[in-house]
N, C-alpha and C positions, 0 to 999 in steps of 0.2 A: 583492603579493598575499604573506602570509607564509609559506614553505615548508613550514613545519609543516599548513599549510591549503590545500598541493597536493592534486589530487584522487588521486594515482598516489603521495600519499604515505602510505596507509592499506596494508592487507592485500587489500580488497577495493574495487574502485570499479566503478561506475557505468559499463557501455558506452554513459551518454550523455555522459560527461564531455565528450568536445570539443566536443559540439552548444554542452555548457553554459559551456564560456571561448569559445566563438566571441560567444557574447550578453553576453560582459563577467560571467560570474559571479564572485563573493565567495565561498571554500568555507568552514566549522568544522566541528570534530571534534567529534562528538557518540560519547563511549563511544570503541568501534574504531570507528564510521563517522565519512565523511568525504562531506556533504550538502553542497547548495547552500544557503547563507543568504538571498542574494537577487543578482539582476542589478543591476549599473551603469547598463546601460543602460535598465533599465525605471523605470517612475513609482512611483509612491506603490503597493507591490503589497498594504497590506493592506485599503486601497478594491478594489485587480484583484481579490482573493481572494474578495469580496463579490458581483462581478459574473459574472466567468470566469477562472479560474487553472489553470495545470497544472503540478503539480509532481513530481518525480523524489525517489523516496523508497525508490529499487532496494536503496541499500545498508544500510538497517536492518534489525537482525536479522527473521526469520520460522525458522519450521518449522515441520512438516506429520505427523500420524501417521494409519496409517489399519489396519484390521483390525477382526475382532469384539472384541476386547477393549480399543480404543482407550476407548469412554466410562468404562468402570469404571476404565480405568487412568489417565484421566486427572482423575476425581476424585478419585482417591486421591492427587491432586496440589495439591489444592483451588481446581483451574478448576471453574470453574461454565461449565454446559456450556447449550448453545440446546436451547429445547422438541423442537424438529424442523429437520429437514435445511434445508440453501438459508436457513437465519439465523444471527444474529450478536450476540456479545454483547461488552461490552467489559468490561474485568474491572476491579477496584478501582484496580490499576498501571496501566493503559491501556492494554495486551494489547487487541488485537480476537482472538476467537477467532470463526472461523466454521467452521459447521457443513456441509461439503460435501456428506456423505451419512450416514448411518445411524450408520458407522463409520470418519469420517476427518473430521479436524479439523485446520487451518490458524490458525497462530498467528503474530500479527504485533506486534512492539513498539510501544510509544506514541512519541509526534512526538520525545522526548527519548531515544532509541534504548534507555531502560530497560525492563525485562520482567522482573519476578519469574518470571512463570508460563513463559516460556520457556528462564533461566537454572535452574529446579528441570527442568524437564523436559529439558534436556539436560545436567545434571548427571546425573539419572538413567538415561540412555542411556550416557552416557563411563563410569559408575562402575558397572555392571551390566547383564548382559543384561534386554533388554526383556519384559515380561510375555509368558505366551502370547498368539500372534495380538493383537500391535501391534508396526507397525514404523515406521521412524522415515525421514520426506521432507527432503533437503535442496533446502527451499525459498526458502531466499539463493540458492542455484545455481540452481534449475531457474527461477526466477518472477521477472520486476520487477515493481516496486510503485509505480505512479503514481497518483493525487489528483485528481481533475480537480473543481473548487468554483465556488460562486457560483450564485447565480440564472440565469444562463442555461446552467451546465451540462445541463440535462436536454435543450433544444433543441438541444445542440450534439449529444448522446450517441442523439439521435433521426434524424442524418445519417450516424450509424455503425453502429447497432445496430437493430434489430428490435423489442427488449424495449420495451416503454412504460415510461419511468426518469419519469415526472412525478412529481413529492411525492406529488400524493393516489393515485397508484396503486404506488408503488412505497415503500415506509414505510420509516422507518431501521431498519438492521438487519436488511432485507432482503436474499438474494441471488440473483443469476440468472446462472448459466453458461450462456452465449451467446458470440457473434460479433461482434467488436468491428472494424470497420474487416477484415474478412476474417481475422481473428486469435482463435483460440477463448483464451476469458477467462473472467475471473470477477470481476463485479462486486458491490460489496458498498455498500450506503447506509450511509456512516460519519460521521455529521454532526460536525462538529466546532464544536462549542456552539450557535449559532444558525446558524452557518455550514453550507448543503448544501454536502451532501458525497460523493462516491463515490470509494473506493478498487478501482482496477485492476489485478489478479494476471492476468500473461499469460505464456506463454515469452519468457525472457529473447536467447532469440536474435532475437528478431523487435520487439523494443523499440524499436530505432529507427526501422520504418517505423511503426510505433503513433505513437509521439510525433510524427512527421512528418505522419502521416494528422488526427491529434486537433490539432495545432496549423492545421493547415489549416483544419479543419470550423472552429473557432475561429474564425477570422478573420472572419468575417461579423458576427460580436456582440462584434469588438475584444479578444480574447482574449489572452491572452498566460502566457507562461510566469513560474512565482512558485519563489522560495524558499520552505524550510522556517518561515523567520521569519514571512511572513506567514499563517504557518497557527497561531500560538499567540494564544490567549486575548486 
């Protein structure tokens, strides 16, 4: 493994990096982030991702905003908003915009770590005071980001979550703010092309427990950890 791709070489590292290393992970640099590219101990992860895979995207950019002025402020930045709370939209640049309430947004970058939406919003935060009744939330620090994907993902989630997340009940772009393995979190149906996918955002301090719980639940369906390379189109 090249030293430049060590998980400790970036300013931000996932709390799961030791687990990834034990699984034989190769890491890749995307922008300012270092993420798992693939695991040498696994088989064909592209095929695995269609069946059942779990990826850690916790080092990719995220940011949040809340307050009564947030919707208008976001629109002024050219961000397309979901029409209602508990809905999400993928922007033209790949950014996921999740509307958690009427006045709260969570933004997560595309899989390439790029996001003009996040860049513009972050620049506005650092260059000038935010508009009245708009408050920034450091979601890269407070929340981990996992993706559970594949045809067996709903069956896996049924073992750790009380919400019915089957595709015919939980449409692409829908959000559930719920408990996952007894941890409060946000589940977004976030399909990657034709691949059924769920983005899971939860408290960073609990991500190790959540990761282990999901892998345990996946074992019945022969699910494994996968790297970001397997999520590509």
